C-alpha positions in Angstrom: -2.3 -28.8 5.3 -4.1 -31.5 3.6 -7.1 -33.1 5.3 -7.6 -30.1 7.6 -11.1 -28.7 7.5 -10.8 -25.7 9.8 -8.5 -23.8 12.1 -9.3 -26.0 15.2 -8.3 -29.1 13.3 -5.0 -27.4 12.2 -4.2 -26.5 15.8 -4.9 -30.0 17.0 -2.7 -31.4 14.3 0.1 -28.9 14.1 0.1 -26.9 17.3 0.0 -23.2 17.7 2.2 -20.2 17.8 1.0 -18.4 20.9 4.5 -18.1 22.2 5.9 -16.7 18.9 8.1 -13.7 19.5 9.5 -12.1 16.3 13.1 -11.0 16.6 15.0 -8.4 14.5 17.9 -10.0 12.7 20.0 -9.8 9.4 17.7 -9.2 6.5 15.2 -7.2 8.5 15.4 -3.9 6.6 12.9 -1.1 5.9 10.9 -1.0 2.7 9.7 1.9 0.5 7.0 -0.1 -0.9 3.5 1.4 -0.7 0.9 0.0 1.6 -1.3 -2.6 -0.1 1.0 -3.0 -3.1 2.1 -6.5 -4.4 5.6 -5.6 -3.4 4.7 -4.8 0.2 2.6 -7.9 0.6 5.5 -10.0 -0.7 7.8 -8.3 1.8 5.3 -8.9 4.6 5.1 -12.6 3.6 9.0 -12.9 3.6 9.1 -11.3 7.0 6.7 -13.9 8.4 8.8 -16.6 6.9 12.0 -15.1 8.4 10.4 -14.8 11.9 11.0 -11.0 12.1 8.4 -8.4 13.0 6.0 -7.4 10.3 6.5 -3.6 10.6 9.9 -1.8 10.6 10.1 1.6 12.2 11.5 3.0 8.9 8.9 1.5 6.4 7.1 3.9 4.2 4.2 5.5 6.1 2.5 7.5 3.4 1.9 7.8 -0.4 3.9 11.0 -1.0 5.9 11.0 -4.1 4.1 8.1 -5.7 2.1 8.4 -8.9 -0.5 5.9 -10.2 -3.2 5.4 -12.8 -6.3 7.4 -12.3 -9.5 6.0 -13.5 -12.3 8.4 -14.5 -15.6 8.1 -12.8 -18.4 6.8 -14.9 
């Protein structure tokens, strides 16, 4: 999007996606990735590219069973 200074110029130049309606299709599978993780963000990015919904009904909904580094308070 070279030479585009703001969202309004981008819309004028490339159009908009107001009528975008994601559809479930092959490759739209649930993920066990935790919310906010690099893995989950990458999955969401791929879902946008594929034109499928961002959220799958069977995606992980909590952090149970996960472990992570704990940083002590200063």
